[in-house]
C-alpha positions as CSV (number, residue, x, y, z in Angstrom):
1,M,-0.8,15.0,-5.5
2,T,2.9,14.9,-6.2
3,E,4.7,12.3,-7.7
4,Q,7.0,11.5,-4.8
5,F,5.6,10.3,-1.6
6,G,7.8,12.1,0.9
7,K,7.4,12.4,4.7
8,D,3.7,13.8,4.4
9,P,2.4,12.3,1.2
10,L,-0.7,14.2,2.2
11,H,0.7,17.4,2.1
12,G,-1.2,19.9,0.2
13,V,-4.0,17.4,-0.2
14,T,-7.4,18.4,1.3
15,L,-9.8,16.0,3.0
16,E,-12.5,17.1,-0.1
17,Q,-9.9,16.0,-2.3
18,I,-9.4,12.6,-0.8
19,I,-13.4,11.6,-0.7
20,N,-13.7,13.1,-4.3
21,S,-10.9,10.8,-5.3
22,L,-12.1,7.8,-3.5
23,V,-15.6,8.3,-4.6
24,A,-14.4,8.6,-8.1
25,C,-12.6,5.3,-7.8
26,Y,-14.6,3.1,-5.9
27,G,-18.1,5.1,-5.9
28,W,-20.1,5.4,-2.7
29,D,-21.2,1.8,-2.6
30,G,-17.5,0.5,-3.3
31,L,-16.5,3.1,-0.5
32,G,-19.0,2.0,2.0
33,H,-17.7,-1.6,1.4
34,C,-14.4,-0.6,2.0
35,I,-14.6,1.3,5.0
36,E,-18.0,0.3,6.6
37,I,-19.1,3.6,8.5
38,D,-22.6,5.3,7.9
39,C,-21.7,8.5,6.2
40,F,-20.4,6.1,3.6
41,N,-23.6,3.9,3.7
42,N,-26.4,5.9,4.8
43,H,-27.6,8.3,2.1
44,P,-23.8,9.7,1.7
45,T,-23.0,13.0,0.7
46,L,-19.8,14.7,0.7
47,K,-21.1,17.4,3.2
48,S,-22.2,14.9,6.0
49,S,-18.7,12.8,5.1
50,L,-16.6,15.7,5.8
51,K,-18.5,16.6,8.9
52,F,-18.0,13.0,10.3
53,L,-14.3,13.1,9.1
54,R,-13.4,16.2,10.7
55,K,-14.9,15.1,14.0
56,T,-13.5,11.6,13.9
57,P,-10.2,10.9,13.9
58,W,-10.1,7.1,13.7
59,A,-12.6,6.9,10.8
60,R,-10.2,10.0,8.7
61,K,-7.3,7.7,9.6
62,K,-8.9,4.9,7.5
63,V,-9.9,6.8,4.8
64,E,-6.5,8.6,4.3
65,N,-5.1,5.0,4.6
66,L,-7.1,4.1,1.8
67,Y,-6.5,7.0,-0.5
68,L,-2.7,6.4,-0.2
69,D,-3.3,2.4,-1.0
70,M,-5.1,3.6,-4.0
71,A,-2.5,6.6,-5.0
72,L,0.3,4.0,-4.7
73,H,-1.5,1.4,-6.5
74,E,-2.4,4.1,-9.6
75,R,1.5,5.3,-9.4
76,E,2.5,1.5,-10.1
77,K,-0.1,1.0,-12.6
78,R,1.4,4.2,-14.4
79,D,5.1,3.3,-13.8
80,K,4.4,-0.1,-15.5
81,W,3.8,1.4,-19.0
């Protein structure tokens, strides 16, 4: 992800990258707690999550928003140092 948030902060970031980053940060359990959808809470896998999120715009938006919040928080943390 670029260092600046432009008009589209998700430009160039794939859904797979987003999910992998969120899982690395929160784990599947934490992600399922933040966004309560079955693909994160019932036998979660990257493949099943991608399939569901590509077909479900409202859920994808929640995932993208959580990713942006996480990225912004990490950026603020990094800027403090």
